[in-house]
C-alpha positions in Angstrom: -138.5 1.8 95.5 -135.5 0.2 94.3 -135.7 -2.4 91.7 -133.1 -5.2 91.6 -132.3 -7.9 89.3 -133.1 -11.2 91.7 -130.9 -14.1 90.3 -133.5 -16.4 91.7 -136.0 -15.0 89.6 -134.0 -14.1 86.5 -135.9 -10.4 86.1 -135.6 -6.8 87.7 -137.9 -6.7 91.1 -138.4 -4.6 93.6 -136.5 -4.8 96.4 -139.8 -5.1 99.2 -138.1 -5.1 102.5 -139.3 -7.6 105.3 -140.1 -4.1 107.4 -140.9 -1.2 106.3 -138.1 1.5 106.5 -135.4 -0.7 107.1 -133.2 -3.2 104.7 -131.2 -5.7 105.6 -128.2 -6.8 103.3 -125.5 -10.1 103.7 -122.7 -9.5 101.3 -120.1 -12.6 101.1 -116.9 -10.9 102.3 -113.4 -12.5 101.4 -111.3 -15.9 102.5 -108.4 -13.9 103.6 -105.3 -16.2 102.4 -103.9 -13.8 99.8 -104.0 -10.0 98.4 -107.6 -9.1 97.5 -107.9 -8.8 93.4 -109.5 -6.4 91.3 -113.0 -8.5 91.4 -113.1 -8.1 95.3 -112.9 -4.6 94.6 -115.6 -4.3 92.6 -117.8 -6.1 94.5 -117.3 -4.0 97.8 -117.4 -1.1 95.9 -121.0 -2.0 93.7 -122.7 -3.1 97.3 -121.2 -0.3 99.3 -123.0 2.2 96.1 -126.1 0.2 97.0 -125.6 0.7 100.7 -125.1 4.5 100.4 -128.1 4.8 98.2 -130.5 2.9 100.6 -129.1 5.1 103.4 -129.6 9.1 101.2 -133.1 7.6 100.3 -133.7 7.2 103.8 -133.8 3.7 104.7 -132.2 2.5 107.5 -129.7 0.3 106.3 -127.9 -3.3 108.4 -124.7 -4.4 106.5 -123.0 -7.6 107.3 -120.1 -9.1 105.8 -118.6 -11.5 106.9 -114.6 -12.7 106.8 -114.1 -16.5 105.9 -110.9 -16.8 108.3 -110.4 -20.9 107.8 -110.0 -22.4 104.6 -108.2 -24.8 103.2 -107.0 -22.2 101.3 -105.0 -20.7 104.3 -104.2 -23.4 105.8 -102.2 -24.4 102.6 -100.2 -21.2 102.5 -100.0 -21.5 106.3 -98.2 -24.8 105.8 -95.8 -23.8 102.9 -94.6 -20.7 104.5 -94.3 -22.6 108.5 -96.4 -20.2 110.2 -100.2 -20.2 111.7 -103.3 -20.4 109.5 -104.7 -17.4 112.2 -101.5 -15.8 111.4 -102.2 -16.3 107.6 -105.6 -15.0 108.3 -104.6 -12.1 110.3 -102.2 -10.7 107.2 -104.6 -10.9 104.5 -107.7 -9.7 106.4 -105.5 -6.0 107.3 -104.7 -5.9 103.9 -108.4 -6.7 102.7 -109.2 -4.1 105.0 -106.5 -1.3 104.0 -107.5 -1.9 100.2 -111.4 -1.2 100.8 -110.5 2.3 103.3 -108.5 3.1 100.4 -111.6 2.9 98.3 -113.7 4.8 100.5 -115.8 1.9 101.1 -117.0 1.8 104.6 -116.6 -1.1 107.1 -119.5 -3.3 107.7 -122.1 -3.0 110.8 -120.8 -6.4 111.0 -118.3 -8.6 110.1 -118.4 -12.0 111.5 -115.8 -14.5 111.1 -116.3 -18.3 110.5 -113.6 -18.9 113.3 -116.3 -18.0 116.1 -119.3 -19.5 114.7 -117.7 -23.3 114.5 -120.2 -24.4 117.5 -123.5 -23.1 116.0 -122.4 -24.7 112.2 -121.9 -28.0 113.8 -125.1 -27.6 115.3 -126.6 -26.7 112.2 -125.0 -29.6 110.2 -126.0 -31.8 113.4 -130.2 -31.0 112.9 -129.7 -31.5 109.0 -128.0 -35.2 109.5 -131.2 -35.8 112.2 -133.1 -34.4 109.2 -131.9 -36.7 107.1 -130.7 -34.3 104.5 -126.7 -35.0 105.3 -125.1 -38.4 105.7 -121.8 -38.8 107.1 -118.7 -40.6 105.0 -115.2 -41.7 106.1 -113.9 -38.2 105.2 -116.9 -35.7 106.4 -120.6 -34.9 106.1 -122.2 -34.1 102.8 -125.5 -32.8 102.1 -127.7 -34.2 99.7 -128.8 -32.1 97.3 -131.8 -34.3 95.8 -133.5 -33.4 99.0 -133.9 -30.1 97.5 -136.6 -30.4 94.9 -135.8 -26.7 93.1 -131.8 -27.1 93.7 -129.8 -25.3 90.9 -132.2 -22.0 91.4 -129.4 -19.5 91.1 -127.6 -21.5 88.3 -131.4 -21.4 86.6 -130.8 -25.3 85.8 -132.9 -28.2 87.3 -131.3 -30.5 89.5 -131.6 -33.1 86.3 -129.5 -30.7 84.2 -127.1 -29.6 86.8 -126.4 -33.5 87.4 -125.7 -34.4 83.2 -123.3 -31.6 83.7 -121.9 -32.4 86.6 -118.0 -34.3 86.8 -117.4 -37.5 88.6 -116.0 -36.4 92.0 -113.2 -38.1 94.1 -115.5 -38.2 96.9 -116.6 -42.0 95.9 -119.0 -42.2 98.9 -121.2 -39.4 97.5 -124.3 -40.0 96.6 -124.0 -37.8 94.4 -121.1 -35.8 92.4 -123.1 -32.4 93.4 -123.2 -33.0 96.8 -121.5 -30.9 98.6 -119.1 -31.0 102.1 -120.9 -29.6 105.5 -118.0 -30.9 107.5 -114.4 -32.1 107.0 -112.5 -34.7 109.2 -109.1 -33.6 110.0 -108.0 -37.1 109.6 -109.4 -37.5 106.2 -107.1 -34.3 105.1 -103.8 -33.2 104.9 -103.8 -31.5 108.4 -100.8 -31.5 110.2 -101.2 -32.1 114.2 -101.4 -27.9 114.8 -103.7 -27.2 112.2 -107.4 -25.4 113.2 -109.8 -28.2 114.1 -113.1 -28.2 116.7 -114.6 -31.3 118.3 -117.3 -32.5 116.6 -119.8 -35.6 117.0 -118.4 -37.2 113.4 -114.6 -36.5 114.9 -112.5 -33.5 115.3 -112.4 -31.2 112.3 -113.4 -27.8 110.3 -116.3 -26.8 108.7 -117.0 -26.7 105.2 -117.2 -23.2 103.1 -120.7 -23.5 102.1 -122.1 -23.8 105.9 -120.5 -20.8 106.9 -122.9 -17.8 105.8 -125.5 -20.0 106.1 -125.1 -19.5 110.1 -123.8 -15.9 110.4 -126.3 -14.4 108.0 -129.4 -16.1 110.0 -128.0 -15.1 113.7 -127.2 -11.5 112.5 -130.1 -10.7 110.6 -132.8 -13.6 111.3 -134.7 -15.3 108.9 -136.2 -13.3 105.4 -133.4 -11.2 105.9 -133.7 -8.7 102.2 -130.9 -9.2 100.6 -127.8 -11.7 99.6 -125.5 -10.2 97.4 -121.8 -10.7 96.0 -120.1 -11.6 93.1 -121.3 -13.4 89.9 -119.1 -15.9 90.7 -120.8 -16.7 94.3 -124.0 -17.5 92.5 -123.1 -21.5 91.8 -122.6 -22.9 93.9 -121.9 -21.0 97.0 -125.5 -19.2 97.3 -126.8 -22.1 95.8 -125.6 -24.6 98.6 -126.3 -21.5 101.2 -130.3 -21.4 100.0 -130.6 -25.4 99.6 -129.3 -26.0 103.8 -131.6 -22.8 104.7 -134.6 -24.7 102.4 -133.9 -28.7 104.1 -134.1 -26.5 107.5 -137.2 -25.1 106.5 -136.1 -21.3 107.2 -136.7 -18.9 105.2 -133.9 -17.1 103.9 -132.7 -14.1 101.7 -135.6 -12.4 99.8 -134.1 -11.2 97.1 -130.4 -12.4 95.8 -127.7 -10.2 93.6 -125.2 -10.8 91.7 -122.4 -8.3 90.3 -120.2 -9.4 87.2 -117.1 -10.1 86.4 -113.7 -7.6 86.1 -111.9 -8.5 82.8 -108.2 -7.6 81.7 -107.3 -5.7 78.5 -109.6 -5.9 75.5 -112.1 -8.5 77.2 -109.9 -10.9 78.6 -110.3 -13.0 81.7 -108.2 -11.8 84.2 -105.9 -14.6 85.8 -102.5 -15.5 86.9 -101.4 -17.5 85.0 -102.3 -16.0 81.8 -99.9 -13.0 83.4 -102.5 -10.1 83.6 -103.4 -10.5 87.1 -103.3 -7.4 89.0 -104.3 -7.4 92.6 -106.3 -4.6 93.8 -103.7 -3.5 96.1 -101.1 -2.9 93.7 -103.2 -0.9 91.5 -104.1 0.9 94.2 -100.5 1.9 95.0 -100.3 3.1 91.5 -103.0 5.2 91.1 -106.0 7.9 92.6 -108.0 4.7 94.1 -111.2 7.1 93.4 -110.4 6.8 89.8 -111.2 2.6 90.6 -114.1 3.6 92.1 -115.6 5.5 89.3 -114.5 2.9 87.0 -117.0 0.8 88.3 -119.6 3.6 88.9 -119.6 3.8 84.9 -120.5 0.1 83.8 -123.4 -1.6 84.9 -123.3 -3.5 88.1 -124.1 -7.0 86.5 -122.3 -6.0 83.3 -118.3 -7.2 82.6 -116.1 -4.3 84.1 -112.9 -4.1 81.5 -109.8 -3.2 83.5 -106.4 -1.9 82.0 -104.3 1.4 81.3 -106.3 2.5 78.8 -110.0 2.2 80.9 -108.1 3.4 83.9 -106.9 6.7 82.5 -110.1 7.5 81.1 -111.6 7.8 84.1 -108.6 9.5 85.8 -109.1 12.3 83.0 -112.7 12.5 83.9 -111.6 12.2 87.8 -109.9 15.4 86.9 -113.1 17.2 85.8 -114.8 16.8 88.7 -111.6 17.8 91.0 -111.8 20.9 89.0 -115.3 22.1 88.8 -114.6 21.4 92.8 -111.9 23.5 93.2 -113.9 26.7 91.3 -117.4 26.1 92.5 -118.8 28.4 95.0 -119.3 27.6 98.7 -122.4 27.9 100.4 -125.8 26.4 100.9 -126.8 27.1 97.4 -130.3 24.5 97.3 -129.4 21.6 94.6 -131.4 21.1 91.6 -134.7 19.2 92.3 -134.7 17.8 88.5 -131.7 16.7 88.5 -132.0 15.3 92.2 -135.0 13.3 90.8 -133.6 12.2 87.3 -131.0 10.6 89.2 -133.5 9.0 91.6 -134.7 7.3 88.9 -131.5 5.7 87.1 -130.8 4.5 90.6 -133.9 2.9 91.5 -133.5 1.3 87.9 -131.8 -1.5 89.0 -128.8 0.2 90.5 -128.3 2.3 87.3 -125.1 3.9 88.0 -123.8 4.3 84.3 -127.1 6.8 83.4 -126.4 8.2 86.9 -122.5 8.8 86.1 -123.7 10.2 82.6 -126.1 12.6 84.6 -123.0 13.9 86.9 -120.7 15.0 84.2 -123.7 16.4 82.2 -124.2 18.3 85.3 -120.3 19.2 85.2 -120.6 20.6 82.0 -123.9 22.6 82.8 -122.3 24.0 86.1 -119.3 25.3 84.4 -121.3 26.9 81.4 -122.9 28.7 84.5 -120.4 29.5 86.2 -118.5 30.8 82.9 -121.3 33.1 82.4 -121.0 34.6 86.0 -124.1 32.9 86.9 -123.1 31.8 90.6 -126.8 31.0 91.5 -127.3 28.3 88.7 -123.9 27.2 89.0 -124.0 26.8 92.5 -127.5 24.6 92.6 -125.9 22.2 89.8 -123.1 21.8 92.1 -124.6 21.5 94.8 -127.4 18.7 93.3 
């Protein structure tokens, strides 16, 4: 059975599906207000590889990944450009899926959109208020994190430690700087009259980001689903705030939490627009073979930082050339795959999705297959190629 690093436990453990032979996965998708960046591409590839591996292993996977199509950043861009938030969201959702298609990432089985779930979000917020774990202020409704005894689990810190390091929030009515918004009242934001808003018991407004995935994951996958994944930047506060709401509602949420690492620029420098080293995924895919980025991601462990720059991309392209060359010369036919190679591959992948070791094995097999073919041993060469 596959073993993955569980962020909540801080250790590598078995996946342990709730239903034998089936895996339910929820991966936080994009907020569609801009072109996808390289970090988006990395987490999409990581969870696509995991999904494919689980299916190759004989498991039935239901893969859900949402689209956040209502958010402050979407509204801000719409206001700045004089168009509707819906128009902005549609443009950049298309850019997202165009990039995923280019990378060979399979579409999710379900891609729930936040705007389709606002009624259910209102119901969830009302339930939290009724339970006394959420409270209304002049600008919205907030979740009181003190109601969750183990708040901070995914940050691997206690509530007291997080509170000590928290910055004072501008929302003076919040009971704690860690309390987070569940509902934003329209009159208390910079909303224009035609900005998206929905009715609620607390007045017209829109949901907070942290509420969206709780509602959608529980609706589509049910309680106690197997795996919640995303990039490590979402572990805290986003995923912790999702988890806190489920705990407060006494609803079992994700059994396992897994997170992929950051993407860094050349020299290991954090990639950002302000530093001038930011490259969008769209730009990268326009300049290089998308398979090279996929291979580069596979050659790095999913939890480790990944450096992306001209040198690493060029290295991946050279490696890709080796695979293409073997594919061109390999014999066509139904040779049985090398069973020892398959077992070694499975062992690497079951060990916390060990794609670096698996790809190293792949290129070892390429070398051995080429040597066999050079010697005229088509049987051995074909078996290694099939593996």
